[in-house]
Structures are given as structure tokens and as C-alpha cells.
N, C-alpha and C positions, 0 to 999 in steps of 0.2 A: 504493500500500500504506500503510495506516495504521500508523504506527510503534508505536502502542500495541497493535496486534494481533500483533506479532512476539513469539513465545514462545520459539522456538529458532532457531538459524542455519539449520536445514533449511528454514525457512519461505521463505527467499529463493532456494533452489536452482532452483526452477522459473521464475524471472523471466527475461524477455527482456532483451536489451541495453538497449532503451529503458526498460524498467521499472527496471533497475539504475541507469541514469543519473538517472532521476527520484527513485529512492530516495536517491541521493547528495545531490541538491538538497534533498530533504525533511529529511535528517539535518542538513545544514548550517544550514538555517533553524531547525530544532528546537534545535540546540546554541546558536545565537546568542540565540534567544528565552529559552531556559531559563537559561543562564548569566548573562544580563543581570539576572536576578532573584536568583539564589543566589550568584553569583561562582563561580570555579573556573578550571581550566586551559583556556583557550579556544583560543589560537593553535595549540598543539600538536595539538589534536584536530581542528580544521578542516583541518589538513594531512594527516591520515591517513584521510580518509573513504573514498576509492576503494580505498586500500590495504587497509583493514580489511574492506570489503565483498568484495573479491577473495579475501582469505584465507579468509573464512568460506564463500564460494561454492565454492571448490576443495577445501578441507580439511574434515574432519569432527570438529568440536569436540563433546564434550570428549575423544573418543578421541585425535584429534590434538591436541597441546598447543600452543596459540597463546597467547603472552603477550608483554607489552610491558615493555621496560626502564624502570625507575622506576615505571611504571604510570600516570603522569599522562596518557599517550596512549591510555588505554583506554576513553574515554567512548563511542566508536562501538561498540566491542566490547560494552560494557554494553547498548547499545540493541539490538544484534543478538542478544543472549542473553536478551532478555525483560525488561529493566529500565527501559524508557523511562518507564513509569508511575510510577517512583520518583524521577525527576529533580527534582521540586519539593523533595525533601529532601536534594539533593546537598550534602555536606559539612556538613550540619546535625546537631544532636544526635540520636543514634540513627537517623540517616538513611543515605542511600547514600554510600559512601565516594568520595572523589576519586581513589582508587587502586584497583588490583585487590585484592580481598579474598576469601580462600578461603571464609570463612563466608558470603559473599553468594551464591555461585553455584558449581556444579560446573564451570563454564567458566573460572573463575579458578583456574588451576593453579599460580600463583606470585604472590607479593606482595612489594612492596618500596616504600620511600619514598626510597631513596637510589639514585643512579645506578650503572650499570655492573655489576649483579649478574646480569643475565639470561644471559650467555654461560656463566659458571661453573655456574649452575643448570641450563642446558640440557645442558651436557656431563655433569653428574651424572645427569640424567634419562636421557640416551641410553645411558650405560654400564649403568645399572640395567635399562633396557629390554632391552638385548642380553644381559645376564646372565640375564634371565628368559625369554629366547627369545620376546619379544613383538614385535609388528609395528604400529608407528604412527609418525607423523611428529612431530618436535619443531621448532617454528618460533618462535624468539625474534625479536622486532622491536626493533632497537637504533637509537636516533636521539637527537636533541637533544644532540649532542656526546659521547654516552657511548662511541662507538666508539674515540675517541682516549684514553680514560681508561686508566690503568695496569692496573686490574683487568680490563678488557676485553682488553687486549693480552696479559696473562698467560693468560687463558682461551683466546684465539685460538691462542697458542703450543702449548697442550696439545691443543686440538681438532685442529690440523694434524698433531700427532704421533700421536694415537690413531686418527684417521681414522674416527671413529664418524659415523653418519648424523645430521647436523644441518643444517637449512635456515635459514641466518642471513639475515634480511631487514635490510639496512642502509638505514634510512630517512634519507636524506641531504638535509637542508634547509639545510645550511650554518649552522645555529644550534644553540646549546644553550639557555640562557635568553636570552643576547644572541648576538652574532656569534661563531662559532667562531674559535679562535686556534691557532697552532702549525704546525710543519712537516708534521705528519701531515694536518692539515686542508688544507694546500696540496697534498699528494699526492692527497687525495680530490678536490680541485677539478680537478686535472689529469685524473683518471679521468672526472670528470663532463663535462669539456669536450672530451675526446678524440674523442668521437663525438656526433652529434646524438641526444640522449635514449637510444634503445634501445642504441646502441653496437653494433649487430649489423649485419653487412654485408648487402647487399641480398638475397642468396639466402636467408640465414637468416631475415631479417625477413619475406620473402615467405612462407616456410614457417610461421612463427609466426602470421602474420596470416591464414592460410587459414581458411576457414569451418569446417573440421573441427577441433574442439578437440583431439581425440585424434589429431593429425597423424600420417600414416603414417611420416614421417621418424623419429618417436620411438617407434614401436611396438617393444616389447622392449628399449628403451634402458636399459642398466644403468650405463654409464660415460660421463656427459655430456662430461667433459673430453676424452677421446680422440675422441669423435664430432664435437665442434664445434671442436676445436683449429684455430686459424687463422681462425675466423669470429667469435670473441668477442675483444674488445680485451684487451690485457695486463691482468691482474688486480692489478698493482702489489703492494702489501704483502701482500695476501691470498694470492696465488700464491707469494710468497716464503715464506709460512708453510705452504705445502703445502695450501692450501684453494682449491678450485675457485671460479671467479668468473663471473658473467654480469651484464651491465649496461653503463651505467646504463639503467634502464627509466623511462619517463614514469610517475610515481606517480599521475597523475590521469587516465590512460587505462585504463579498465577492460578493454578488449579485450586490450591488451598485457599487463596484469598477470595476467589470468586465464589466458592462453595460456602465459605463462612459468611460472606456478605449476603448471599442469598438466604442464609438462615436467619441472620440477625435483623434483616429488614422486616421480618414479621414479629419481632419481639415487642413486648409491652413493657414500658418503663425504660429508664436509662440503662445503657450497657456500654462497657469499655471493651473494645477489640484491641488487644495488645499485639502489635505487629513489630517484629524484630527485623530491622533493616541495617544495611551497611552504608554509612554515609560515604559518598564518593564512588560507589560501586561502578566498576567498568573502566576506571581510569586510575592506573597505579599511583601516580603522585597524590591523588585525592584519597585513595583508600589507605595509604600509608601515613596520612597527615593526622597527627594527634594534637597539634598546636593550633589548628584553625587557620593555617595559611591559605588553604584552598576554599574556605567558606565563602569569601567574596574576593574576586580577583579582577585585575585589569587584563588587557590583552596579553596573550602568552603564546609561546611556541609549543605546539602539541607534542612534538617528538621529545624535546628536552625538558619541557615544563617550565622553562625560564621566562620571566616577564619580557615583553618586547621593549618596554621602556626602562632603561637603566637609570639609576639614581646618579645625578651629576656628581663629579668629583667634589669633595669637600662639602657635600650637602647631606642632611639627615632629615627624617621626618620630625616635625615639631615635637611629637610625643617622645621620640628617642632622645632629643635634647633634654627634655624634662626628666626622663627616666635615668639617663646617665648622670645628671646632676643629683638626683635623688640617691643614687648609689654612692656618689662621693660624700654627700652629707651623712648618709647612714653609716659610713665607715668610721666616723668620729662621734656619732651620736646614736647610742644603742637604743634610744627610745623611739627612734623613727620606725614606723611600720607602714606597710602599703596594703591598701584594700581596693578591690575591684569587683563589680558585679558582672562576672563572666566575660571580662574584656581584657584578659592578660595579653593576648597577641595584639588586639586592636589598639591597645594603649601602650604598646612596646614595653611591657613590664616583665618580659621573659627573663632578662638578665638579673633583675632585682629578685624575682622569685627563686631563681637558681642559686644566687649568692646568699640570700637571707631567707631560707625556707620557713624558719620559725617566726619570722616577722612579716610574712606574706599571707594574705587571706583573700581567696576567691569565694565570694558569697553566692555564686550562681546568679541567676536572673532574679535579683531581689534588691532593687535599688533602695527601697525604703529601709529594709533591714540593714543594708550596708551603711547608710548614713547614721542610723541610731547606734549601730555597732561601733562606728568611729567615735561617736559621742561618748560611749561607755569607755573606750580606750583613753580618750582625752581626759575625761574626768578622773581617771586613775593614774594620770601622770605620763601617759605615752604621747607621742607626737604623730598622730595618724595622717597619712596622705591618702585621701579618698579620690581615686581617679575614675571619672565618669564622663561619658559623652554628653554634650550639651542637651541633645534631644531626649536622652534618657534621664537626665537630671530632673526634668519636669516631674517625673514620677515620684521623686523623693522630696518634693517641695515642703510638705508638712514637717517632715523629719528635720530638714535643714533649718526650717523656721523654728519649730517647737523644741527640738532636742539639741541643736547645735548653737544657733544664734541666740536663742532666748537665755540659755545658760552661759553664753559667752565663752564657749570652749574653743581651744586652739586647734581646730581641725583645719588642715590645709586641703582645699578642694581643687583638684586639677580638672578643669572643664575642657575636655578634649573635643575636637571637631566643632569649635565655636565658629559661627559665621556660616556662609553658604558652603555646602559640601558637594554640590554638583549632582552626580548621576542618580543618587538614591532619592532625590526629590523632596517633596513637601513634608514628608514624615520625619526626615532626618536633618534638615537644615537647622543649624544650631543658632537660631536667631531670636529665641524667646527667653533665654535664661536671664538676660539683663533686666528685662521688664518685670520678672518675678522676684529677682534677688535684690535689686536696688532699694526697695522699701525696707529691707530687713535691718533692724538695728544691730550694731556690733560687727557687722560683716564688712570686711575690706575686699574690694574687687579690683583686680589689675589685669592688664593685657600687655605683653611685651612686644616691642617692635622687631626684635631679632633674637638670636639664640643667646647672646651674652646677657641681654636684659632679662630673658627668661631665666637664665641661671641665677642672676642676682635677685630677681623677684622671689624665686623659690628659697634662696638663702635668707632673704628678708623675712619671708613668711614663717620660717622655722625659728626665727629669732625675735618673735613677738608673741603675745598671749591672747590673741583674738581669732575668731574665724577668718580665714583668708582664702579667697578664691582667685585662682589664676586661670585665665582663659587663653586658649591657643588653638589655632585652626588645624584642619586637615591639610596635608601637603608638606612641602619641604622648606627648609631654611638652611642657609650656609652656616658652617661652623665658624664662630668668632671666639678666639681665645681671650682670656682675661682673668684677673683675680676676682675672688668674691668681694662684693661690695654691698653694704646695706643701702637700699634706695629709700630715702625719707618718705614715710607713708603720707600720701595725699599731695605730693609735690610733682608737678609736671616738668617737662624739659623743653627748653627753647632749642629747637633743632637748627633753625635758620631764621635770621632776622636782618635782611639787608638794610642799608642806610636809607634807601629809597622805598622802603616798604609801603605798600598801598592797601594791603589786605592780608588777613591771616587765615590760614587753614588750621583748624583744630581737629586732630584725628588720633587714632590709636591703632595698635597692632601692626601687622605687616603693611597696612596702608601708609604708615609713616615713611618708610624707606622708599616706597613706590612714588609718593608725592615728592619726597626730597630729590630723588634722581631726576624727575621731570623738571622741577623748578630750578635746580642748580644747573642742569645741562643747558637750560634756555635762559638763565639769568632773569627769570621773571621776578617782579617786585612783590613777591608773596612771602610772608613769614610763615613758619611751620612750627606748630606746637604739638609735642608728643604728650597726649593726655593719658599716660600709661596707667594712672589710677582713675578708675571710673567711679570709685567710691572709697574714701572721701575725695571730692574734687578740690582742685587747687584754687581756693578763693583769692589768695594773694595774686596769682596769675590773672584771674578774671578781672580783678580790680585794675591791674596794670593795663590789660588789653582795653578795658573800657575807657581808661584815661587817654589812650591813644586816639580814640574817636575815629577808628577806621573800621570798615566792614569786616565781618567775621563769617566764615563758612565752616560749619561743623559737619565733618564727613564721617559718617558711621557705616558700619558693615552689618548692622542688625536692624531690628524693627525701630522705626522712629518713635512709636508709642512706647513710653517708658524707658527711653534710651538716654544717652549722654546729653543730647541737646535739650531734652526736657528738663534735666537736672540743672543745666546751665541757665535756661530761660527762667526756671523757678527762682534761682538765686538772684538773677538780675531783677526780676519782678519784685521779690521780697525786699530788695534793697532800693527799689524805686530808681533803678539805673536804666537809662534809655540807651540801647545799642542797636546797630544794624547787623542782624544775624540771619543767615539762611541755613537750611539744613538739607543734607543729602543722605538718604538711607532708604530702608525698605518701607513702603507704604502699608496700609492696612489690608494686605492680601496674603494668601498662601503662594509660595513660589514653587513652580514645578521643577522638573528634572532638566538637566543640561549641563554643559561645562560651566564652571564658575565664570570664565571669561564671557561666554555668551549671555549668561544670566545678568552679570553686572552691566553689560552693554545694553540689554533690554531695559534695565531699571535706571539707566543713565547714572550708574554708580562706577563706571570705569574711569580710569585716570584721565583720559582725554576729556570726558564730559565734566569731571570735577574741575580740572584746570581751566577749561573754557568758562565755566560758571564763575570761578574765582576771578579770572581776568575781566569778565563782564562787570563784576562788582568793583574792580579796581578802576575801570574807566568812568564809573559814576562818582 
């Protein structure tokens, strides 16, 4: 079957077992070839090929609601719902999303870019279905570590209580982005190991594997638990939560998957189908990856597995600069510990975890817990570094507010992937953290212009006694050597101020050096202020700039609402100071996917647009 000919899932329903096996092989080859060119989530999708085929073979999408937690496991689903011909645009500007997107297809019934939302959504859908007296199946697929997340457990608790019909597919590959952690994962491992794959005793297995898919054993079956009690292994935590359980099933055996799904589609009440898969199956570099390198990738060479884009000499990811400095500081301060919610590789903490295993803590996909855990360490005299992506930090807002800032605890928060992140799109842009963090008392917020300033801000953070957040973007920055230096809290830096200055640009982060390069190379009459502390702001500097009575342009890389310019305008308003000030930043919209260069250009946030706006202000 040509993948480009598939328009609807119904196109595969007439396939023989041999044809379905060949379809699985074709899909794997297609994914590897396509993602090697565009980048994307490779390993997670290679692991769910047979599972997704079986789901669409048995159930009837879009009447039956099949959806994937986070959505990064949905590439096979996209192929089977008629989107194979769009994969050349995957994660590109105005192209196919790397996640499920409701506007893309009627088969995408849910969308998310953050983990562990599927079960809560599924319960809501099931209650609405029942209130409407409708009849269809709801099948959330939960994997990549999301089952052990707090939000998933909260949903499971209510699902077991309300007993609504939900078929929960637990895609168990023992991985989130990297290896799963925690006692719950140990329990899942015991479930996985307690029987060889299907976990079904010989008599039950023989029935399931009979040639008649609509096996007579299950004709008229309405209560699977009572019928198969004693022939399915103990469901562990799921049965403790009053949810029926069957498995584990070999997630790469289409016969087993199809027959089990045909059974459970007639089940009354919630049930977990435990499916054991291999993340990255079919491509050796993915299969052998235990650190999460192949979870999300850029373009790569299929034969060697090497990235097509090399890191320039003397450059490192921003996260690596932070991690390397953290290792330096930890070598002389035994109280420094590192915490991450399942992002060891993404936040470049592998070296720290290897060097200081007793001072390193991966909390799994549990941002809220990670933040309060850090507070507990800090209140007991430790110096925790909590590393968390900006878009994931939103999930821990209450804990940062209530447990860290309110008690004024010296937790250093590394806010990774701050600003526009590009191809992951609107769910991952790190542009909202400032708006939610700036109002919090006791919290210091900073963003470095380069790697040396990042090093010194981290050094400063560990030499003071308040909550301290350091924002840094996705991408690379050059290595700049220098000695440690305390950077006075709340003080900005005058980067450039020519004698003929006619206008000032106030900005922060890597925007500073980009503006500096353009202004200096053209000798524009523009002063440049590095607003490296976003809270507290430098009121002495603001008073000085007001006294110059020259136009100011605040250039932000985040939402204008609740950002730096709002803080500056509030200060001037409260002091009854009149200034000429314009703002450039992200308006009140969600930003889609695309290269950061393209997105900045569309938003008129690129350097050319900023400088032209500043020059126009100079002429006035």
C-alpha cells in the first residue's frame, strides 16, 4: 500500500495480516527517511507503529476518539489519517505540526504540547458522551513517562471513581524522554515482567489468538473483569484505583493487539490495556538510546546517525554553558544540588548527574513536585538548582509562588528555552514565564547577554539568599572566558552610548549583542542598555535615561503583556515622569511553528525592523 494513497483509516481495514505487517515496515522506513530531512520526534513514533495501526484497524476514527498524550507520538496517526503527503513540511513554517492539531484534521480530537493531559481530557469527553446519550469509544494513549505524572494519577483516581467507559492504552516503553524514574515506574516494571508479554494464561491466550477475531468467548461480553478474573495478572495500581486491567501485551505484535482491542471495545467501565513497546524500534541508534538523544532530533544522516548541522567551533548550547558553570560551582560548594523534571538531556545536565550522582535528582514528569522538593532542600540549608523549560515552568507556578517565593528560599531556577523556540510551536514557546513571575515578591529574575554573563549571573545567584531565576534561550552561544564576578543585583549595563546619541534601545538576553553588532558596525547614534535584571529593574538607570529626554525603545523577546516594558512604564507613571517610549515584543496572540528567524521577521521583532524603528525615532 502506498502511504500517500491513504486518505482515511478505513483504507486499511480490509488489509490482510501480511499487508498490515508490510504497512508497519513501510511506515517505519517513511518516518526515518522523512524525519532525517525535517527533524522531529523520531524514537517515540517508531515505537508506536503497530500500536497505532491496530487502533485504527479496530476502532472507527473520528467517531471513536483516538488521541495521544502530549501528541508527539502521533506521526503514525497522521499518516493513517491522510497526511503522509505533508510530511516534507513537518514542523516547518505553516507546515504540518509535530503534535496533534485540531485544525489539521477531524481525526485530531485533542491537542497538547505538555505531558499528562490526555486522561483528564478523556474523562471529560466520556462524561459529556454519557450525558448526551451517545455511543462511541474514547481511547487515550498514554506513554513516554506520562502515566506516573501527578496529573495522570489525579485523573486515574476520578476515572476509577466515576466508572465511565474509557479504554486507556498504557504505552509502556520504560522511557519518557530518557529513562523513567521512581517507585511507580518500578511497579510498572514488575507488571511488565510478571508474565511473558501478553501476561495472559495459556487458555486465555489461546482464545485471543484464535483465527476468529470476534471470538465466541467474548460474544455478548459486557463485564470483562468478572469474565476473565483469574486469567489476567494482578493489575497493580490500576486495580487498586478500581480500573480494570489487561496486559502486558506485545506492542509490536499486530495479531495480539488487534484481538485484544476487539475484546476491550465491548467492555463496560474503564480499563487499562498495558502495551509493552520498544521506543525507537527499527532504527538502531534510537533503540540503543537510553539518554533521550533521539527523542527529538534535527536533520540527520541515516547511515551514521550524525546530525547534519555541526555545532560551530567555540560554541555550546546555552544550557551547556549553565551546566558547566554549575559543575564548577558545585566542586567548591557541596550544598549545591541539581533537580530536573525528566529533562536531564534536554537541559544538558548529563555531566552534572554523572559527576555528582548523590546530589542529582530527576523527579520525572512532575514539575510541581520538583519545585516544592527544591523548597524543602533550600529550607534545610542546601542550594538547589531547579532546571526547567520555560513552557513547563507554567505548570509549577503555584509551587514557585507559594512554596519558594513566599518563604523567600534561595532556590536558583534555571529557565531553559526562554523566548521563541521555533519548530515545536505555540505549546513550547517560552514567552509567558515573565508575565507570571514578575509579580512574585522576593524573586530576582535575570537574563544574560552571553555565556560569560550567564556564568556570572549563576555565580551571583548562589551567593545571595533569595529566589533567583535565570532565563536562557534554546540555541547556541560562543564560549567567552573570564573570572567569576558578582553582578550587582538590579543594576543594568550601558553597552554603548555615543556622544551623538539620539535614542536608546533597552533590551536583554542575546538581543543585546545582536543590537550592539548592528549599531556599532553602522555607527548609528543609538545607545544600548543591557537590562540583564528584569526584576528588580535599575531605577537609577531609568532616572538617568529620563533626564536625557531622548526617545527610548524597549525591545523584548517575550509577551508585551506583563513584560519588561510594562514594568518600566509603571515606574515612570508612578513617578509622574513623562518619557517617549515605544515597545517591540510579542502581541496578545499565540505564535505558531517556524524558524525563530522567520517568526521574528513576521512579528517585526528582527534586528532590521528594530533598528529601523529606532532610527525613525531618532529622526523625530
